[in-house]
MILO-495942 format. One line per 4 residues: number of its first residue (from 1); for each residue y, z, x of C-alpha. Coordinates in steps of 0.02 Angstrom, whole numbers. Each point is the difference from the previous one (the first is absolute). Layout:
// MILO-495942
NUM) Y:Z:X | ...
//
This chain:
// MILO-495942
1) 0:0:0 | 122:37:142 | 139:126:18 | 149:10:-116
5) 177:20:65 | 132:83:-109 | 181:-23:50 | 124:131:-57
9) 188:4:15 | 9:173:79 | -105:112:110 | 1:137:-132
13) -71:-120:-130 | -136:-59:119 | -46:180:41 | -18:43:-185
17) -118:-148:-24 | -103:47:154 | -9:184:-49 | -107:-46:-151
21) -138:-42:125 | -72:58:165 | 121:-82:123 | 65:-3:178
25) 182:-28:47 | 5:-136:134 | 181:-13:57 | 81:-124:-120
29) -136:-3:-132 | -137:102:-82 | -183:-43:6 | -105:49:-151
33) -178:38:51 | -143:-87:-90 | -33:77:-171 | -66:-51:-171
37) 166:-83:-45 | 18:-91:167 | -174:-21:76 | 72:-85:154
41) 154:112:10 | 180:-53:-25 | 171:1:83 | 163:65:-70
45) 151:-69:93 | 183:30:-31 | 164:-87:32 | 175:63:31
49) 102:-44:-153 | -23:-103:-156 | -128:-139:0 | 62:-88:-157
53) 168:-29:-81 | 29:-38:-184 | 97:-159:-35 | 164:8:-92
57) -12:-69:-179 | 115:-148:39 | -120:-52:140 | -132:-30:-134
61) 112:-78:-131 | 181:-53:31 | 49:39:-181 | -31:185:38
65) 141:6:131 | 126:56:-131 | -58:138:-115 | 0:-52:-183
69) -105:73:-139 | -64:-172:-53 | -59:-34:180 | -113:150:13
73) -179:-52:34 | -70:127:-122 | -17:-14:-188
//
């Protein structure tokens, strides 16, 4: 099956994921030891800062640049 790799935005988030299992901290990542959930083990890595950014509404639809009630995308 292979090992899974989880990527978290912060070290604290990665540590919380790893703490649910038997793990070892290996510098910049956590290694989850083989268990019933991950028979081959897994890795939990983390970054420094946000990994994704939400687009502004007008980047999806130019008519949403100016706020008007009739332009709202929800019914």
